[in-house]
ModelCIF file with pLDDT and N, C-alpha, C, O atoms, coordinates in Angstrom:
data_MODEL
#
_entry.id   MODEL 
#
_entity.id                         1 
_entity.type                       polymer 
_entity.pdbx_number_of_molecules   1 
#
_entity_poly.entity_id                      1 
_entity_poly.type                           'polypeptide(L)' 
_entity_poly.nstd_linkage                   no 
_entity_poly.nstd_monomer                   no 
_entity_poly.pdbx_seq_one_letter_code       
;(UNK)(UNK)(UNK)(UNK)(UNK)(UNK)(UNK)(UNK)(UNK)(UNK)(UNK)(UNK)(UNK)(UNK)(UNK)(UNK)
(UNK)(UNK)(UNK)(UNK)(UNK)(UNK)(UNK)(UNK)(UNK)(UNK)(UNK)(UNK)(UNK)(UNK)(UNK)(UNK)
(UNK)(UNK)(UNK)(UNK)(UNK)(UNK)(UNK)(UNK)(UNK)(UNK)(UNK)(UNK)(UNK)(UNK)(UNK)(UNK)
;
_entity_poly.pdbx_seq_one_letter_code_can   XXXXXXXXXXXXXXXXXXXXXXXXXXXXXXXXXXXXXXXXXXXXXXXX 
_entity_poly.pdbx_strand_id                 A 
#
loop_
_entity_poly_seq.entity_id 
_entity_poly_seq.num 
_entity_poly_seq.mon_id 
_entity_poly_seq.hetero 
1 1  UNK n 
1 2  UNK n 
1 3  UNK n 
1 4  UNK n 
1 5  UNK n 
1 6  UNK n 
1 7  UNK n 
1 8  UNK n 
1 9  UNK n 
1 10 UNK n 
1 11 UNK n 
1 12 UNK n 
1 13 UNK n 
1 14 UNK n 
1 15 UNK n 
1 16 UNK n 
1 17 UNK n 
1 18 UNK n 
1 19 UNK n 
1 20 UNK n 
1 21 UNK n 
1 22 UNK n 
1 23 UNK n 
1 24 UNK n 
1 25 UNK n 
1 26 UNK n 
1 27 UNK n 
1 28 UNK n 
1 29 UNK n 
1 30 UNK n 
1 31 UNK n 
1 32 UNK n 
1 33 UNK n 
1 34 UNK n 
1 35 UNK n 
1 36 UNK n 
1 37 UNK n 
1 38 UNK n 
1 39 UNK n 
1 40 UNK n 
1 41 UNK n 
1 42 UNK n 
1 43 UNK n 
1 44 UNK n 
1 45 UNK n 
1 46 UNK n 
1 47 UNK n 
1 48 UNK n 
#
_struct_asym.id          A 
_struct_asym.entity_id   1 
#
loop_
_ma_qa_metric.id 
_ma_qa_metric.mode 
_ma_qa_metric.name 
_ma_qa_metric.software_group_id 
_ma_qa_metric.type 
1 global pLDDT . pLDDT 
2 local  pLDDT . pLDDT 
#
_ma_qa_metric_global.metric_id      1 
_ma_qa_metric_global.metric_value   91.67 
_ma_qa_metric_global.model_id       1 
_ma_qa_metric_global.ordinal_id     1 
#
loop_
_ma_qa_metric_local.label_asym_id 
_ma_qa_metric_local.label_comp_id 
_ma_qa_metric_local.label_seq_id 
_ma_qa_metric_local.metric_id 
_ma_qa_metric_local.metric_value 
_ma_qa_metric_local.model_id 
_ma_qa_metric_local.ordinal_id 
A UNK 1  2 65.00 1 1  
A UNK 2  2 70.00 1 2  
A UNK 3  2 82.00 1 3  
A UNK 4  2 85.00 1 4  
A UNK 5  2 85.00 1 5  
A UNK 6  2 88.00 1 6  
A UNK 7  2 88.00 1 7  
A UNK 8  2 90.00 1 8  
A UNK 9  2 90.00 1 9  
A UNK 10 2 89.00 1 10 
A UNK 11 2 91.00 1 11 
A UNK 12 2 92.00 1 12 
A UNK 13 2 94.00 1 13 
A UNK 14 2 94.00 1 14 
A UNK 15 2 95.00 1 15 
A UNK 16 2 96.00 1 16 
A UNK 17 2 96.00 1 17 
A UNK 18 2 97.00 1 18 
A UNK 19 2 98.00 1 19 
A UNK 20 2 98.00 1 20 
A UNK 21 2 98.00 1 21 
A UNK 22 2 98.00 1 22 
A UNK 23 2 98.00 1 23 
A UNK 24 2 98.00 1 24 
A UNK 25 2 98.00 1 25 
A UNK 26 2 98.00 1 26 
A UNK 27 2 98.00 1 27 
A UNK 28 2 98.00 1 28 
A UNK 29 2 98.00 1 29 
A UNK 30 2 98.00 1 30 
A UNK 31 2 97.00 1 31 
A UNK 32 2 98.00 1 32 
A UNK 33 2 97.00 1 33 
A UNK 34 2 97.00 1 34 
A UNK 35 2 97.00 1 35 
A UNK 36 2 97.00 1 36 
A UNK 37 2 96.00 1 37 
A UNK 38 2 95.00 1 38 
A UNK 39 2 95.00 1 39 
A UNK 40 2 94.00 1 40 
A UNK 41 2 94.00 1 41 
A UNK 42 2 93.00 1 42 
A UNK 43 2 91.00 1 43 
A UNK 44 2 92.00 1 44 
A UNK 45 2 87.00 1 45 
A UNK 46 2 84.00 1 46 
A UNK 47 2 75.00 1 47 
A UNK 48 2 58.00 1 48 
#
loop_
_atom_site.group_PDB 
_atom_site.id 
_atom_site.type_symbol 
_atom_site.label_atom_id 
_atom_site.label_alt_id 
_atom_site.label_comp_id 
_atom_site.label_asym_id 
_atom_site.label_entity_id 
_atom_site.label_seq_id 
_atom_site.pdbx_PDB_ins_code 
_atom_site.Cartn_x 
_atom_site.Cartn_y 
_atom_site.Cartn_z 
_atom_site.occupancy 
_atom_site.B_iso_or_equiv 
_atom_site.pdbx_formal_charge 
_atom_site.auth_seq_id 
_atom_site.auth_comp_id 
_atom_site.auth_asym_id 
_atom_site.auth_atom_id 
_atom_site.pdbx_PDB_model_num 
ATOM 1   N N  . UNK A 1 1  ? -7.114  5.653   15.145  1.00 65.00 ? 1  UNK A N  1 
ATOM 2   C CA . UNK A 1 1  ? -8.050  3.969   15.708  1.00 65.00 ? 1  UNK A CA 1 
ATOM 3   C C  . UNK A 1 1  ? -8.979  3.673   14.604  1.00 65.00 ? 1  UNK A C  1 
ATOM 4   O O  . UNK A 1 1  ? -9.921  4.451   14.456  1.00 65.00 ? 1  UNK A O  1 
ATOM 5   N N  . UNK A 1 2  ? -8.846  2.564   13.722  1.00 70.00 ? 2  UNK A N  1 
ATOM 6   C CA . UNK A 1 2  ? -9.620  2.612   12.770  1.00 70.00 ? 2  UNK A CA 1 
ATOM 7   C C  . UNK A 1 2  ? -11.235 1.969   13.664  1.00 70.00 ? 2  UNK A C  1 
ATOM 8   O O  . UNK A 1 2  ? -11.451 1.409   14.739  1.00 70.00 ? 2  UNK A O  1 
ATOM 9   N N  . UNK A 1 3  ? -11.993 2.387   12.631  1.00 82.00 ? 3  UNK A N  1 
ATOM 10  C CA . UNK A 1 3  ? -13.520 2.553   13.306  1.00 82.00 ? 3  UNK A CA 1 
ATOM 11  C C  . UNK A 1 3  ? -13.700 0.965   13.246  1.00 82.00 ? 3  UNK A C  1 
ATOM 12  O O  . UNK A 1 3  ? -12.818 0.251   12.769  1.00 82.00 ? 3  UNK A O  1 
ATOM 13  N N  . UNK A 1 4  ? -14.880 0.465   13.752  1.00 85.00 ? 4  UNK A N  1 
ATOM 14  C CA . UNK A 1 4  ? -15.552 -0.973  13.044  1.00 85.00 ? 4  UNK A CA 1 
ATOM 15  C C  . UNK A 1 4  ? -15.691 -0.592  11.876  1.00 85.00 ? 4  UNK A C  1 
ATOM 16  O O  . UNK A 1 4  ? -14.818 -1.194  11.251  1.00 85.00 ? 4  UNK A O  1 
ATOM 17  N N  . UNK A 1 5  ? -16.438 0.248   10.961  1.00 85.00 ? 5  UNK A N  1 
ATOM 18  C CA . UNK A 1 5  ? -16.880 0.116   10.489  1.00 85.00 ? 5  UNK A CA 1 
ATOM 19  C C  . UNK A 1 5  ? -15.781 0.186   8.672   1.00 85.00 ? 5  UNK A C  1 
ATOM 20  O O  . UNK A 1 5  ? -15.874 -0.490  7.647   1.00 85.00 ? 5  UNK A O  1 
ATOM 21  N N  . UNK A 1 6  ? -14.858 1.338   9.070   1.00 88.00 ? 6  UNK A N  1 
ATOM 22  C CA . UNK A 1 6  ? -13.492 0.961   8.162   1.00 88.00 ? 6  UNK A CA 1 
ATOM 23  C C  . UNK A 1 6  ? -12.633 -0.549  8.356   1.00 88.00 ? 6  UNK A C  1 
ATOM 24  O O  . UNK A 1 6  ? -11.870 -0.899  7.456   1.00 88.00 ? 6  UNK A O  1 
ATOM 25  N N  . UNK A 1 7  ? -12.788 -1.279  9.405   1.00 88.00 ? 7  UNK A N  1 
ATOM 26  C CA . UNK A 1 7  ? -12.050 -2.561  9.119   1.00 88.00 ? 7  UNK A CA 1 
ATOM 27  C C  . UNK A 1 7  ? -12.670 -3.808  8.748   1.00 88.00 ? 7  UNK A C  1 
ATOM 28  O O  . UNK A 1 7  ? -12.084 -4.846  8.444   1.00 88.00 ? 7  UNK A O  1 
ATOM 29  N N  . UNK A 1 8  ? -14.036 -3.588  8.808   1.00 90.00 ? 8  UNK A N  1 
ATOM 30  C CA . UNK A 1 8  ? -14.954 -4.126  8.053   1.00 90.00 ? 8  UNK A CA 1 
ATOM 31  C C  . UNK A 1 8  ? -14.640 -3.857  6.268   1.00 90.00 ? 8  UNK A C  1 
ATOM 32  O O  . UNK A 1 8  ? -14.516 -4.819  5.511   1.00 90.00 ? 8  UNK A O  1 
ATOM 33  N N  . UNK A 1 9  ? -14.564 -2.721  5.885   1.00 90.00 ? 9  UNK A N  1 
ATOM 34  C CA . UNK A 1 9  ? -14.186 -2.022  5.027   1.00 90.00 ? 9  UNK A CA 1 
ATOM 35  C C  . UNK A 1 9  ? -12.486 -3.084  3.820   1.00 90.00 ? 9  UNK A C  1 
ATOM 36  O O  . UNK A 1 9  ? -12.124 -3.559  2.744   1.00 90.00 ? 9  UNK A O  1 
ATOM 37  N N  . UNK A 1 10 ? -12.198 -2.819  5.083   1.00 89.00 ? 10 UNK A N  1 
ATOM 38  C CA . UNK A 1 10 ? -11.023 -3.613  4.457   1.00 89.00 ? 10 UNK A CA 1 
ATOM 39  C C  . UNK A 1 10 ? -10.788 -4.910  4.472   1.00 89.00 ? 10 UNK A C  1 
ATOM 40  O O  . UNK A 1 10 ? -9.896  -5.508  3.871   1.00 89.00 ? 10 UNK A O  1 
ATOM 41  N N  . UNK A 1 11 ? -11.721 -5.400  5.270   1.00 91.00 ? 11 UNK A N  1 
ATOM 42  C CA . UNK A 1 11 ? -11.785 -7.353  4.955   1.00 91.00 ? 11 UNK A CA 1 
ATOM 43  C C  . UNK A 1 11 ? -12.384 -7.290  3.919   1.00 91.00 ? 11 UNK A C  1 
ATOM 44  O O  . UNK A 1 11 ? -11.968 -8.148  3.140   1.00 91.00 ? 11 UNK A O  1 
ATOM 45  N N  . UNK A 1 12 ? -13.370 -6.535  3.409   1.00 92.00 ? 12 UNK A N  1 
ATOM 46  C CA . UNK A 1 12 ? -14.325 -6.505  2.290   1.00 92.00 ? 12 UNK A CA 1 
ATOM 47  C C  . UNK A 1 12 ? -13.676 -6.296  1.031   1.00 92.00 ? 12 UNK A C  1 
ATOM 48  O O  . UNK A 1 12 ? -14.054 -6.874  0.011   1.00 92.00 ? 12 UNK A O  1 
ATOM 49  N N  . UNK A 1 13 ? -12.613 -5.408  1.062   1.00 94.00 ? 13 UNK A N  1 
ATOM 50  C CA . UNK A 1 13 ? -11.486 -5.156  -0.422  1.00 94.00 ? 13 UNK A CA 1 
ATOM 51  C C  . UNK A 1 13 ? -10.393 -5.642  -0.158  1.00 94.00 ? 13 UNK A C  1 
ATOM 52  O O  . UNK A 1 13 ? -9.751  -6.019  -1.138  1.00 94.00 ? 13 UNK A O  1 
ATOM 53  N N  . UNK A 1 14 ? -9.808  -5.812  1.103   1.00 94.00 ? 14 UNK A N  1 
ATOM 54  C CA . UNK A 1 14 ? -8.738  -6.363  1.114   1.00 94.00 ? 14 UNK A CA 1 
ATOM 55  C C  . UNK A 1 14 ? -8.062  -7.510  0.142   1.00 94.00 ? 14 UNK A C  1 
ATOM 56  O O  . UNK A 1 14 ? -7.043  -7.675  -0.528  1.00 94.00 ? 14 UNK A O  1 
ATOM 57  N N  . UNK A 1 15 ? -8.951  -8.010  0.399   1.00 95.00 ? 15 UNK A N  1 
ATOM 58  C CA . UNK A 1 15 ? -8.718  -9.615  -0.153  1.00 95.00 ? 15 UNK A CA 1 
ATOM 59  C C  . UNK A 1 15 ? -8.509  -9.373  -1.852  1.00 95.00 ? 15 UNK A C  1 
ATOM 60  O O  . UNK A 1 15 ? -7.827  -10.248 -2.386  1.00 95.00 ? 15 UNK A O  1 
ATOM 61  N N  . UNK A 1 16 ? -9.040  -8.244  -2.789  1.00 96.00 ? 16 UNK A N  1 
ATOM 62  C CA . UNK A 1 16 ? -9.849  -8.289  -3.752  1.00 96.00 ? 16 UNK A CA 1 
ATOM 63  C C  . UNK A 1 16 ? -8.907  -7.240  -4.162  1.00 96.00 ? 16 UNK A C  1 
ATOM 64  O O  . UNK A 1 16 ? -8.822  -7.031  -5.372  1.00 96.00 ? 16 UNK A O  1 
ATOM 65  N N  . UNK A 1 17 ? -8.023  -6.389  -3.182  1.00 96.00 ? 17 UNK A N  1 
ATOM 66  C CA . UNK A 1 17 ? -6.699  -5.780  -3.689  1.00 96.00 ? 17 UNK A CA 1 
ATOM 67  C C  . UNK A 1 17 ? -5.490  -6.442  -3.960  1.00 96.00 ? 17 UNK A C  1 
ATOM 68  O O  . UNK A 1 17 ? -4.785  -6.191  -4.937  1.00 96.00 ? 17 UNK A O  1 
ATOM 69  N N  . UNK A 1 18 ? -5.278  -7.169  -3.220  1.00 97.00 ? 18 UNK A N  1 
ATOM 70  C CA . UNK A 1 18 ? -4.249  -8.371  -2.791  1.00 97.00 ? 18 UNK A CA 1 
ATOM 71  C C  . UNK A 1 18 ? -4.296  -9.085  -4.467  1.00 97.00 ? 18 UNK A C  1 
ATOM 72  O O  . UNK A 1 18 ? -3.274  -9.277  -5.125  1.00 97.00 ? 18 UNK A O  1 
ATOM 73  N N  . UNK A 1 19 ? -5.501  -9.364  -4.881  1.00 98.00 ? 19 UNK A N  1 
ATOM 74  C CA . UNK A 1 19 ? -5.543  -10.253 -6.061  1.00 98.00 ? 19 UNK A CA 1 
ATOM 75  C C  . UNK A 1 19 ? -5.369  -9.371  -7.111  1.00 98.00 ? 19 UNK A C  1 
ATOM 76  O O  . UNK A 1 19 ? -5.211  -9.997  -8.159  1.00 98.00 ? 19 UNK A O  1 
ATOM 77  N N  . UNK A 1 20 ? -5.339  -8.370  -7.233  1.00 98.00 ? 20 UNK A N  1 
ATOM 78  C CA . UNK A 1 20 ? -5.089  -7.258  -8.436  1.00 98.00 ? 20 UNK A CA 1 
ATOM 79  C C  . UNK A 1 20 ? -3.907  -6.785  -8.509  1.00 98.00 ? 20 UNK A C  1 
ATOM 80  O O  . UNK A 1 20 ? -3.470  -6.121  -9.449  1.00 98.00 ? 20 UNK A O  1 
ATOM 81  N N  . UNK A 1 21 ? -3.057  -7.241  -7.077  1.00 98.00 ? 21 UNK A N  1 
ATOM 82  C CA . UNK A 1 21 ? -1.684  -5.979  -7.202  1.00 98.00 ? 21 UNK A CA 1 
ATOM 83  C C  . UNK A 1 21 ? -0.971  -8.103  -7.851  1.00 98.00 ? 21 UNK A C  1 
ATOM 84  O O  . UNK A 1 21 ? -0.150  -8.037  -8.766  1.00 98.00 ? 21 UNK A O  1 
ATOM 85  N N  . UNK A 1 22 ? -1.145  -8.856  -7.607  1.00 98.00 ? 22 UNK A N  1 
ATOM 86  C CA . UNK A 1 22 ? -1.134  -10.444 -8.039  1.00 98.00 ? 22 UNK A CA 1 
ATOM 87  C C  . UNK A 1 22 ? -1.278  -9.946  -9.419  1.00 98.00 ? 22 UNK A C  1 
ATOM 88  O O  . UNK A 1 22 ? -0.289  -9.558  -10.041 1.00 98.00 ? 22 UNK A O  1 
ATOM 89  N N  . UNK A 1 23 ? -2.114  -9.941  -9.777  1.00 98.00 ? 23 UNK A N  1 
ATOM 90  C CA . UNK A 1 23 ? -2.605  -10.176 -11.075 1.00 98.00 ? 23 UNK A CA 1 
ATOM 91  C C  . UNK A 1 23 ? -1.321  -9.284  -12.165 1.00 98.00 ? 23 UNK A C  1 
ATOM 92  O O  . UNK A 1 23 ? -0.782  -9.729  -13.178 1.00 98.00 ? 23 UNK A O  1 
ATOM 93  N N  . UNK A 1 24 ? -1.165  -8.197  -11.637 1.00 98.00 ? 24 UNK A N  1 
ATOM 94  C CA . UNK A 1 24 ? -0.377  -7.129  -12.193 1.00 98.00 ? 24 UNK A CA 1 
ATOM 95  C C  . UNK A 1 24 ? 0.941   -7.408  -12.077 1.00 98.00 ? 24 UNK A C  1 
ATOM 96  O O  . UNK A 1 24 ? 1.734   -6.789  -12.786 1.00 98.00 ? 24 UNK A O  1 
ATOM 97  N N  . UNK A 1 25 ? 1.455   -8.517  -11.041 1.00 98.00 ? 25 UNK A N  1 
ATOM 98  C CA . UNK A 1 25 ? 2.351   -8.798  -10.993 1.00 98.00 ? 25 UNK A CA 1 
ATOM 99  C C  . UNK A 1 25 ? 2.779   -10.223 -12.001 1.00 98.00 ? 25 UNK A C  1 
ATOM 100 O O  . UNK A 1 25 ? 3.814   -10.778 -12.369 1.00 98.00 ? 25 UNK A O  1 
ATOM 101 N N  . UNK A 1 26 ? 1.717   -10.353 -12.124 1.00 98.00 ? 26 UNK A N  1 
ATOM 102 C CA . UNK A 1 26 ? 2.027   -11.734 -13.260 1.00 98.00 ? 26 UNK A CA 1 
ATOM 103 C C  . UNK A 1 26 ? 2.034   -11.118 -14.682 1.00 98.00 ? 26 UNK A C  1 
ATOM 104 O O  . UNK A 1 26 ? 2.914   -11.522 -15.443 1.00 98.00 ? 26 UNK A O  1 
ATOM 105 N N  . UNK A 1 27 ? 1.155   -10.186 -15.130 1.00 98.00 ? 27 UNK A N  1 
ATOM 106 C CA . UNK A 1 27 ? 1.683   -9.779  -16.460 1.00 98.00 ? 27 UNK A CA 1 
ATOM 107 C C  . UNK A 1 27 ? 2.374   -9.255  -16.450 1.00 98.00 ? 27 UNK A C  1 
ATOM 108 O O  . UNK A 1 27 ? 2.658   -8.955  -17.610 1.00 98.00 ? 27 UNK A O  1 
ATOM 109 N N  . UNK A 1 28 ? 3.174   -8.711  -15.583 1.00 98.00 ? 28 UNK A N  1 
ATOM 110 C CA . UNK A 1 28 ? 4.609   -8.388  -16.053 1.00 98.00 ? 28 UNK A CA 1 
ATOM 111 C C  . UNK A 1 28 ? 5.634   -8.989  -16.038 1.00 98.00 ? 28 UNK A C  1 
ATOM 112 O O  . UNK A 1 28 ? 6.658   -8.888  -16.714 1.00 98.00 ? 28 UNK A O  1 
ATOM 113 N N  . UNK A 1 29 ? 5.129   -10.096 -14.660 1.00 98.00 ? 29 UNK A N  1 
ATOM 114 C CA . UNK A 1 29 ? 6.097   -11.257 -15.560 1.00 98.00 ? 29 UNK A CA 1 
ATOM 115 C C  . UNK A 1 29 ? 5.953   -12.355 -16.536 1.00 98.00 ? 29 UNK A C  1 
ATOM 116 O O  . UNK A 1 29 ? 6.841   -13.203 -16.448 1.00 98.00 ? 29 UNK A O  1 
ATOM 117 N N  . UNK A 1 30 ? 5.111   -12.541 -17.391 1.00 98.00 ? 30 UNK A N  1 
ATOM 118 C CA . UNK A 1 30 ? 4.867   -13.106 -17.766 1.00 98.00 ? 30 UNK A CA 1 
ATOM 119 C C  . UNK A 1 30 ? 5.166   -12.684 -19.243 1.00 98.00 ? 30 UNK A C  1 
ATOM 120 O O  . UNK A 1 30 ? 5.606   -13.414 -20.131 1.00 98.00 ? 30 UNK A O  1 
ATOM 121 N N  . UNK A 1 31 ? 4.797   -11.189 -19.336 1.00 97.00 ? 31 UNK A N  1 
ATOM 122 C CA . UNK A 1 31 ? 5.667   -9.723  -20.467 1.00 97.00 ? 31 UNK A CA 1 
ATOM 123 C C  . UNK A 1 31 ? 7.175   -10.378 -20.581 1.00 97.00 ? 31 UNK A C  1 
ATOM 124 O O  . UNK A 1 31 ? 7.861   -10.747 -21.534 1.00 97.00 ? 31 UNK A O  1 
ATOM 125 N N  . UNK A 1 32 ? 7.367   -10.346 -19.125 1.00 98.00 ? 32 UNK A N  1 
ATOM 126 C CA . UNK A 1 32 ? 8.894   -10.560 -19.670 1.00 98.00 ? 32 UNK A CA 1 
ATOM 127 C C  . UNK A 1 32 ? 9.188   -12.127 -20.241 1.00 98.00 ? 32 UNK A C  1 
ATOM 128 O O  . UNK A 1 32 ? 10.322  -12.204 -20.714 1.00 98.00 ? 32 UNK A O  1 
ATOM 129 N N  . UNK A 1 33 ? 8.702   -12.932 -20.283 1.00 97.00 ? 33 UNK A N  1 
ATOM 130 C CA . UNK A 1 33 ? 8.905   -14.304 -19.998 1.00 97.00 ? 33 UNK A CA 1 
ATOM 131 C C  . UNK A 1 33 ? 8.516   -14.536 -21.738 1.00 97.00 ? 33 UNK A C  1 
ATOM 132 O O  . UNK A 1 33 ? 9.059   -15.340 -22.496 1.00 97.00 ? 33 UNK A O  1 
ATOM 133 N N  . UNK A 1 34 ? 7.571   -13.704 -22.016 1.00 97.00 ? 34 UNK A N  1 
ATOM 134 C CA . UNK A 1 34 ? 6.932   -13.486 -23.631 1.00 97.00 ? 34 UNK A CA 1 
ATOM 135 C C  . UNK A 1 34 ? 8.386   -12.836 -24.454 1.00 97.00 ? 34 UNK A C  1 
ATOM 136 O O  . UNK A 1 34 ? 9.060   -13.335 -25.356 1.00 97.00 ? 34 UNK A O  1 
ATOM 137 N N  . UNK A 1 35 ? 8.512   -11.667 -23.804 1.00 97.00 ? 35 UNK A N  1 
ATOM 138 C CA . UNK A 1 35 ? 10.258  -11.471 -24.661 1.00 97.00 ? 35 UNK A CA 1 
ATOM 139 C C  . UNK A 1 35 ? 10.964  -11.748 -24.865 1.00 97.00 ? 35 UNK A C  1 
ATOM 140 O O  . UNK A 1 35 ? 11.458  -11.533 -25.971 1.00 97.00 ? 35 UNK A O  1 
ATOM 141 N N  . UNK A 1 36 ? 11.839  -12.809 -23.433 1.00 97.00 ? 36 UNK A N  1 
ATOM 142 C CA . UNK A 1 36 ? 13.043  -13.464 -23.716 1.00 97.00 ? 36 UNK A CA 1 
ATOM 143 C C  . UNK A 1 36 ? 12.683  -14.440 -24.878 1.00 97.00 ? 36 UNK A C  1 
ATOM 144 O O  . UNK A 1 36 ? 13.250  -14.417 -25.970 1.00 97.00 ? 36 UNK A O  1 
ATOM 145 N N  . UNK A 1 37 ? 11.402  -15.539 -24.436 1.00 96.00 ? 37 UNK A N  1 
ATOM 146 C CA . UNK A 1 37 ? 11.228  -16.248 -25.414 1.00 96.00 ? 37 UNK A CA 1 
ATOM 147 C C  . UNK A 1 37 ? 11.437  -15.322 -26.630 1.00 96.00 ? 37 UNK A C  1 
ATOM 148 O O  . UNK A 1 37 ? 12.619  -15.189 -26.946 1.00 96.00 ? 37 UNK A O  1 
ATOM 149 N N  . UNK A 1 38 ? 10.556  -14.669 -27.358 1.00 95.00 ? 38 UNK A N  1 
ATOM 150 C CA . UNK A 1 38 ? 10.750  -14.159 -28.457 1.00 95.00 ? 38 UNK A CA 1 
ATOM 151 C C  . UNK A 1 38 ? 12.037  -13.886 -29.027 1.00 95.00 ? 38 UNK A C  1 
ATOM 152 O O  . UNK A 1 38 ? 12.413  -14.301 -30.123 1.00 95.00 ? 38 UNK A O  1 
ATOM 153 N N  . UNK A 1 39 ? 12.889  -12.964 -28.012 1.00 95.00 ? 39 UNK A N  1 
ATOM 154 C CA . UNK A 1 39 ? 14.181  -13.176 -28.613 1.00 95.00 ? 39 UNK A CA 1 
ATOM 155 C C  . UNK A 1 39 ? 14.903  -14.192 -29.036 1.00 95.00 ? 39 UNK A C  1 
ATOM 156 O O  . UNK A 1 39 ? 15.363  -14.395 -30.159 1.00 95.00 ? 39 UNK A O  1 
ATOM 157 N N  . UNK A 1 40 ? 15.006  -15.054 -27.710 1.00 94.00 ? 40 UNK A N  1 
ATOM 158 C CA . UNK A 1 40 ? 15.223  -16.440 -28.465 1.00 94.00 ? 40 UNK A CA 1 
ATOM 159 C C  . UNK A 1 40 ? 14.982  -17.005 -29.441 1.00 94.00 ? 40 UNK A C  1 
ATOM 160 O O  . UNK A 1 40 ? 15.768  -17.836 -29.897 1.00 94.00 ? 40 UNK A O  1 
ATOM 161 N N  . UNK A 1 41 ? 13.688  -16.670 -30.093 1.00 94.00 ? 41 UNK A N  1 
ATOM 162 C CA . UNK A 1 41 ? 13.125  -17.642 -31.160 1.00 94.00 ? 41 UNK A CA 1 
ATOM 163 C C  . UNK A 1 41 ? 13.945  -16.846 -32.197 1.00 94.00 ? 41 UNK A C  1 
ATOM 164 O O  . UNK A 1 41 ? 14.759  -17.349 -32.972 1.00 94.00 ? 41 UNK A O  1 
ATOM 165 N N  . UNK A 1 42 ? 13.568  -15.301 -32.094 1.00 93.00 ? 42 UNK A N  1 
ATOM 166 C CA . UNK A 1 42 ? 14.275  -14.589 -33.206 1.00 93.00 ? 42 UNK A CA 1 
ATOM 167 C C  . UNK A 1 42 ? 15.886  -15.024 -33.869 1.00 93.00 ? 42 UNK A C  1 
ATOM 168 O O  . UNK A 1 42 ? 16.258  -15.423 -34.973 1.00 93.00 ? 42 UNK A O  1 
ATOM 169 N N  . UNK A 1 43 ? 16.496  -14.753 -32.731 1.00 91.00 ? 43 UNK A N  1 
ATOM 170 C CA . UNK A 1 43 ? 17.973  -15.499 -32.306 1.00 91.00 ? 43 UNK A CA 1 
ATOM 171 C C  . UNK A 1 43 ? 17.712  -16.682 -33.008 1.00 91.00 ? 43 UNK A C  1 
ATOM 172 O O  . UNK A 1 43 ? 18.198  -16.702 -34.139 1.00 91.00 ? 43 UNK A O  1 
ATOM 173 N N  . UNK A 1 44 ? 17.101  -17.647 -32.671 1.00 92.00 ? 44 UNK A N  1 
ATOM 174 C CA . UNK A 1 44 ? 17.338  -18.531 -33.627 1.00 92.00 ? 44 UNK A CA 1 
ATOM 175 C C  . UNK A 1 44 ? 17.212  -18.819 -34.776 1.00 92.00 ? 44 UNK A C  1 
ATOM 176 O O  . UNK A 1 44 ? 17.790  -19.730 -35.368 1.00 92.00 ? 44 UNK A O  1 
ATOM 177 N N  . UNK A 1 45 ? 16.556  -18.178 -35.135 1.00 87.00 ? 45 UNK A N  1 
ATOM 178 C CA . UNK A 1 45 ? 15.568  -17.958 -36.865 1.00 87.00 ? 45 UNK A CA 1 
ATOM 179 C C  . UNK A 1 45 ? 16.354  -17.514 -37.429 1.00 87.00 ? 45 UNK A C  1 
ATOM 180 O O  . UNK A 1 45 ? 16.717  -18.061 -38.470 1.00 87.00 ? 45 UNK A O  1 
ATOM 181 N N  . UNK A 1 46 ? 17.090  -16.064 -36.885 1.00 84.00 ? 46 UNK A N  1 
ATOM 182 C CA . UNK A 1 46 ? 17.691  -15.291 -37.854 1.00 84.00 ? 46 UNK A CA 1 
ATOM 183 C C  . UNK A 1 46 ? 18.493  -15.019 -37.857 1.00 84.00 ? 46 UNK A C  1 
ATOM 184 O O  . UNK A 1 46 ? 18.917  -14.291 -38.754 1.00 84.00 ? 46 UNK A O  1 
ATOM 185 N N  . UNK A 1 47 ? 19.510  -15.587 -36.459 1.00 75.00 ? 47 UNK A N  1 
ATOM 186 C CA . UNK A 1 47 ? 20.620  -15.123 -35.950 1.00 75.00 ? 47 UNK A CA 1 
ATOM 187 C C  . UNK A 1 47 ? 21.742  -16.225 -36.796 1.00 75.00 ? 47 UNK A C  1 
ATOM 188 O O  . UNK A 1 47 ? 22.914  -16.068 -36.454 1.00 75.00 ? 47 UNK A O  1 
ATOM 189 N N  . UNK A 1 48 ? 21.468  -17.398 -37.942 1.00 58.00 ? 48 UNK A N  1 
ATOM 190 C CA . UNK A 1 48 ? 22.301  -17.878 -38.293 1.00 58.00 ? 48 UNK A CA 1 
ATOM 191 C C  . UNK A 1 48 ? 22.500  -17.862 -39.881 1.00 58.00 ? 48 UNK A C  1 
ATOM 192 O O  . UNK A 1 48 ? 23.476  -18.416 -40.386 1.00 58.00 ? 48 UNK A O  1 
#
């Protein structure tokens, strides 16, 4: 069972941890999107 102090720490740092996870997911997702765009650009520019 969690003590009251542990629950307080969870409420204190929980949102920050969720924020960091969401930020990591965003960077991975954005990196993949950027890579797809770059491949599409290179294919259109040099593929012909």
